C-alpha positions as CSV (number, residue, x, y, z in Angstrom):
1,M,106.2,96.7,171.1
2,E,107.8,99.6,172.8
3,Y,110.3,102.0,171.2
4,V,112.3,104.7,173.1
5,Y,113.6,107.6,171.0
6,P,115.3,111.1,172.0
7,A,113.3,114.1,171.3
8,I,114.4,117.6,171.0
9,F,112.2,119.9,172.9
10,H,112.6,123.6,171.8
11,K,111.1,126.2,174.4
12,N,109.5,129.0,172.2
13,K,109.1,132.5,173.3
14,D,105.6,131.8,175.0
15,T,104.9,128.7,177.1
16,R,104.8,126.7,173.8
17,Y,107.4,123.7,173.1
18,T,108.0,122.6,169.7
19,V,109.3,118.7,169.8
20,I,111.2,117.1,166.9
21,Y,112.9,113.6,166.5
22,P,116.5,113.6,165.2
23,D,115.8,110.1,164.0
24,F,112.7,110.7,162.0
25,P,112.8,113.7,159.9
26,G,109.5,115.4,159.7
27,C,108.0,114.0,162.7
28,I,107.2,117.6,164.5
29,S,104.7,117.8,167.4
30,E,104.0,121.0,169.5
31,G,102.4,121.3,172.9
32,K,100.8,124.5,174.6
33,N,103.2,123.7,178.0
34,L,105.7,121.2,178.9
35,G,103.1,118.5,180.0
36,N,101.3,118.9,176.8
37,A,104.3,118.6,174.8
38,M,105.5,115.6,176.5
39,Y,102.0,114.0,175.7
40,M,101.9,115.4,172.3
41,A,105.5,113.8,171.6
42,Q,104.5,110.5,172.8
43,S,101.4,110.5,170.4
44,A,103.5,111.9,167.3
45,L,106.0,109.2,167.8
46,T,103.4,106.6,168.0
47,Q,101.6,107.3,165.1
48,W,104.9,107.9,163.2
49,I,106.1,104.4,164.2
50,G,102.8,102.9,163.8
51,Y,102.6,104.3,160.1
52,L,106.2,103.1,159.2
53,T,105.2,99.6,160.5
54,D,102.0,99.5,158.4
55,K,104.0,100.4,155.5
56,K,106.5,97.8,156.2
57,Q,109.2,100.4,156.0
58,E,112.4,100.2,158.2
59,I,112.4,101.7,161.8
60,P,115.9,103.2,162.6
61,Q,117.9,102.9,165.5
62,A,117.6,105.3,168.4
63,S,120.3,107.9,168.6
64,P,122.5,108.0,171.7
65,V,121.0,110.8,173.8
66,G,124.7,112.1,174.3
67,K,125.2,112.6,170.7
68,V,122.0,114.7,170.1
69,K,122.9,118.4,169.5
70,T,120.9,121.2,171.0
71,S,121.0,125.0,171.2
72,K,120.5,126.9,174.3
73,A,116.5,127.1,174.1
74,E,116.5,123.3,173.6
75,F,116.8,120.1,175.8
76,V,116.7,116.4,175.0
77,N,114.2,113.9,176.6
78,L,113.5,110.4,175.9
79,I,110.1,109.5,174.7
80,C,108.4,106.0,174.9
81,A,105.9,104.8,172.3
82,E,104.2,101.5,172.5
83,V,102.9,100.5,169.1
84,K,100.2,97.8,169.0
85,N,99.7,95.5,166.1
86,A,96.4,96.6,165.0
87,K,96.2,94.0,162.3
88,A,92.4,92.6,162.0
89,I,92.1,89.0,162.7
90,K,89.2,86.6,162.3
91,R,87.6,85.1,165.6
92,T,84.4,83.1,166.0
93,V,82.1,84.5,168.5
94,S,78.6,83.4,169.9
95,I,75.8,85.5,170.6
96,P,72.2,84.9,171.1
97,K,70.0,84.9,167.9
98,W,67.8,87.9,169.4
99,M,71.1,89.9,169.6
100,D,72.1,89.2,166.2
101,D,68.6,90.2,164.9
102,K,68.9,93.3,166.7
103,V,72.3,94.0,165.3
104,V,71.1,93.3,161.6
105,Q,67.9,95.6,162.1
106,S,70.0,98.6,163.9
107,G,72.5,98.4,160.9
108,L,75.4,98.3,163.4
109,S,78.6,96.5,162.6
110,L,79.1,93.4,165.1
111,S,82.9,93.9,164.6
112,R,83.2,97.6,165.5
113,V,80.7,97.1,168.5
114,L,82.9,94.5,169.8
115,Q,86.1,96.5,169.1
116,D,84.8,99.5,170.9
117,A,83.6,97.4,174.0
118,L,86.7,95.6,174.2
119,S,88.7,98.8,173.9
120,E,86.8,100.3,176.9
121,R,87.2,97.3,178.9
122,L,90.9,96.8,178.3
123,A,91.6,100.6,178.7
């Protein structure tokens, strides 16, 4: 599911930016430059919403951009976060017996190996 929220970017005295979300008190991020701050802001928002989702807490409505107050050293930008449902599900898979034997001998988690392989393939 995609979420879009306004973020306030505050330019610090050096090249760093601090980012806060008016709709999520406590959700703060920082970047060493504007590009890094944008990336970090998206990551922070994604993790924050993911946490609220996992805890079955309400996700607030996004504030209208025009209603977000800023100072002279700040600007507002919309940040998009895509939160994926990470709930584990059971699937039946078939693998050759020799592979299963090797997995058991090596102590690997078949689920972890499959998840890692699929994550790499789907990225």
